VMD Tcl script that draws the C-alpha trace (Angstrom):
set ca {
  {76.81 32.30 16.05}
  {80.41 31.18 16.36}
  {82.81 34.12 16.58}
  {86.53 34.64 16.42}
  {88.70 37.73 16.60}
  {91.50 38.68 14.28}
  {93.50 41.53 12.86}
  {92.98 43.09 9.43}
  {96.21 42.69 7.44}
  {95.02 43.95 4.03}
  {92.02 45.64 2.43}
  {91.32 45.27 -1.31}
  {88.27 46.04 -3.45}
  {85.59 45.68 -0.79}
  {87.25 42.72 0.94}
  {89.37 42.49 4.08}
  {92.03 39.88 4.76}
  {91.82 38.96 8.44}
  {94.58 37.07 10.25}
  {93.46 34.83 13.10}
  {95.40 32.65 15.52}
  {93.25 29.88 16.98}
  {95.59 28.74 19.74}
  {94.95 31.80 21.95}
  {91.20 31.20 22.08}
  {91.71 27.51 22.85}
  {93.86 28.19 25.90}
  {91.04 29.96 27.75}
  {88.23 27.61 26.72}
  {86.85 25.13 29.27}
  {86.12 22.52 26.57}
  {89.62 22.57 25.09}
  {90.39 18.96 26.00}
  {87.42 17.50 24.14}
  {87.15 19.89 21.21}
  {88.11 19.42 17.57}
  {89.20 23.06 17.30}
  {91.99 22.43 19.81}
  {93.14 19.46 17.76}
  {93.08 21.61 14.61}
  {95.03 24.39 16.33}
  {97.59 21.85 17.52}
  {97.94 20.41 14.01}
  {98.61 23.86 12.56}
  {101.03 24.67 15.42}
  {98.88 27.67 16.36}
  {100.08 29.56 13.33}
  {98.05 32.34 11.83}
  {95.27 31.70 9.35}
  {94.14 34.33 6.86}
  {90.52 34.64 5.81}
  {89.10 36.87 3.08}
  {85.74 38.39 4.07}
  {83.47 41.10 2.69}
  {84.47 44.34 4.40}
  {80.95 45.24 5.55}
  {82.11 47.38 8.50}
  {84.75 49.39 6.62}
  {87.63 47.96 8.66}
  {91.11 49.33 8.10}
  {94.51 47.63 8.13}
  {95.73 47.04 11.69}
  {92.30 47.05 13.35}
  {91.09 44.19 15.50}
  {87.82 42.73 14.21}
  {85.33 40.01 15.08}
  {84.35 37.40 12.50}
  {81.27 35.23 12.80}
  {79.61 32.34 11.07}
  {76.20 30.88 11.84}
  {76.14 27.50 13.53}
  {73.71 26.17 10.92}
  {76.01 27.33 8.11}
  {78.98 25.63 9.77}
  {77.01 22.42 10.29}
  {75.69 22.50 6.71}
  {79.16 23.05 5.26}
  {80.58 20.23 7.40}
  {77.89 17.82 6.27}
  {78.37 18.85 2.66}
  {82.14 18.48 2.69}
  {82.54 15.42 4.92}
  {79.31 13.44 5.27}
  {78.05 13.49 1.69}
  {81.20 12.02 0.09}
  {81.53 9.38 2.83}
  {77.88 8.41 2.58}
  {78.12 8.02 -1.21}
  {81.34 6.03 -0.80}
  {79.66 3.53 1.54}
  {76.51 3.24 -0.60}
  {78.50 2.75 -3.83}
  {80.78 0.21 -2.13}
  {77.81 -1.83 -0.93}
  {76.16 -1.56 -4.35}
  {79.34 -2.74 -6.10}
  {79.69 -5.61 -3.68}
  {76.05 -6.71 -4.13}
  {75.85 -6.23 -7.92}
  {78.97 -8.28 -8.61}
  {78.32 -11.21 -6.28}
  {80.55 -10.25 -3.37}
  {83.55 -9.25 -5.49}
  {85.93 -7.17 -3.35}
  {87.45 -5.39 -6.34}
  {83.97 -4.24 -7.39}
  {83.35 -2.98 -3.86}
  {86.63 -1.02 -3.86}
  {85.92 0.40 -7.32}
  {82.43 1.36 -6.20}
  {83.83 3.03 -3.08}
  {86.29 5.09 -5.12}
  {83.58 6.07 -7.63}
  {81.16 6.99 -4.82}
  {83.77 9.10 -3.05}
  {84.69 10.93 -6.27}
  {81.02 11.50 -7.07}
  {80.42 12.79 -3.54}
  {83.27 15.29 -3.86}
  {81.98 16.45 -7.26}
  {78.43 16.94 -5.96}
  {79.76 18.67 -2.84}
  {81.82 21.08 -4.92}
  {78.86 21.88 -7.17}
  {76.59 22.55 -4.19}
  {79.26 24.71 -2.54}
  {79.52 26.90 -5.64}
  {75.75 27.27 -5.81}
  {75.51 28.38 -2.15}
  {78.93 30.04 -1.85}
  {77.90 33.11 0.17}
  {76.01 31.19 2.85}
  {79.08 29.25 4.03}
  {81.44 32.22 4.37}
  {82.27 34.00 7.62}
  {81.00 37.55 8.03}
  {82.81 40.58 9.41}
  {80.70 41.57 12.42}
  {82.44 44.55 14.02}
  {85.63 46.47 14.61}
  {86.94 45.90 18.15}
  {88.18 49.26 19.30}
  {87.20 51.92 21.76}
  {86.35 55.13 19.89}
  {88.47 58.18 20.67}
  {86.93 60.24 23.49}
  {84.86 57.36 24.85}
  {87.05 57.10 27.94}
  {87.06 60.09 30.23}
  {90.23 60.96 32.07}
  {88.76 62.44 35.25}
  {91.32 60.78 37.50}
  {94.67 62.48 37.59}
  {97.97 61.13 38.79}
  {99.23 64.19 40.63}
}
mol new
graphics top color blue
foreach p $ca { graphics top sphere $p radius 0.5 }
foreach p [lrange $ca 0 end-1] q [lrange $ca 1 end] { graphics top cylinder $p $q radius 0.2 }
display resetview
């Protein structure tokens, strides 16, 4: 499970809007130099991202929370969004090239048609499996009142 912390900025109708800032997590990570997340955080200038999640832990505005998404769900979503359209683009480009005797225009037209078809199929599959690719609200990150004893005094 891949997790990230954030702060609840709004709660509406069973959902919580959670604001996350990726740059902080990247600074302490040992793999930050070879990771795509660091590149993404750099591209967005470390600015905050807001995510709408089902408020399954009854989080309130201002609370720190932990979000999580399964690694298989993340991999599946990545393959669906990136790999499927690119694969169909290459296959359609090769098919256009072969069917029209090596015509480059046919290959380019096939590539565009394959890419568009891949995006359409990807979108349809995403809608069908919408809930499985969304992050989940795992817990509220706070110490409950009274959990810390104050036996030491500063007198």
